[in-house]
N, C-alpha and C positions, 0 to 999 in steps of 0.2 A: 111647923119647919118652914123656913124661908125659901126661895126658890136659889137656887144657884146665880150665885153674882154675874151680871155682864161685865164687857160687852161678848154679845153671842156673836159668832159668825156661820158662814154658809158655807160647808165643803161638798163637794161633789152632788154641785145642782140641786141637792132634795134633803140633806142633812143640817140638820144645827149643831153647833158644837159651842162648849164654853173653852175659854182661855186654856186650861189643861188639857184642849182634846177630846174630853167625855162627849159622849153623845148627849146632846138635850132631845133632840126628834128625827126624828125621820117622817120626811115629807112623801116619800115614792110610794105609790100605790098601785094597786091592778087598774090595770086599763086593756079593753080588748083592740084587736089589730084598728078596728073604724075610726077609734077616739085617740089613738097614743098620743097624736101631737097635743091637742086640747087638755090633756090629761098632765102632761109633762107639764104644759104653762100653768095648769090651778095649780102642781105639787111645786112648783119652783116661786108662785106667788105666793103660798102658805109657808113656803119656808121663810122667804122674806119677810113674812109678817110678825112670824115667832121669834126670827132673828134680833127684830126692831124691838118684843115687847118690853125687856127692861128698861131701855132709853123712854118708849113710849110711857111706860108706869111712872117713872120717874118725873116726867114732862107734866104731866097730870096733876101732880102733888101740890103745886100754888092754886090751881085751879079751885080743888076740893075742898080748901080751908076756906074758901067761900060760899060753900052751899048755903042757901037757904030752906033747903027743905021739899021745896015744891016737887021736887024729882022731874022735873021738865027742864030746867036750864042747863046750859053747859056746864056750870059747876055742881050742880046736884048729879048729871050724867057722869062728872069726873070721880066725884064721891062713889057712887054706884059701881063703874068699873074698877076703883080700886079695890073696893070689898069684896068686888067679884075674884080679882085676883091673887086676895090675901085671904082667902077663906080659908079657915082653919078646921082642921078633918078631926 
């Protein structure tokens, strides 16, 4: 099964939704009173990264076609990241 098509957007700072308003991910989590601001900042950053995932995946595709198999160059890293995102269950 393919992922839900982008673009994805952030709603209420911690939730990521598709264009139909369906929740893709919720990045809000437990935080104790001593770390509320730190955890909130981390959750917001996670939501931004998740929301950007469809565009990041598409941006990697041109590089992956030039993978040489070394596993270390940018093209091979792009290919590995795409494979990780598209793993079939």
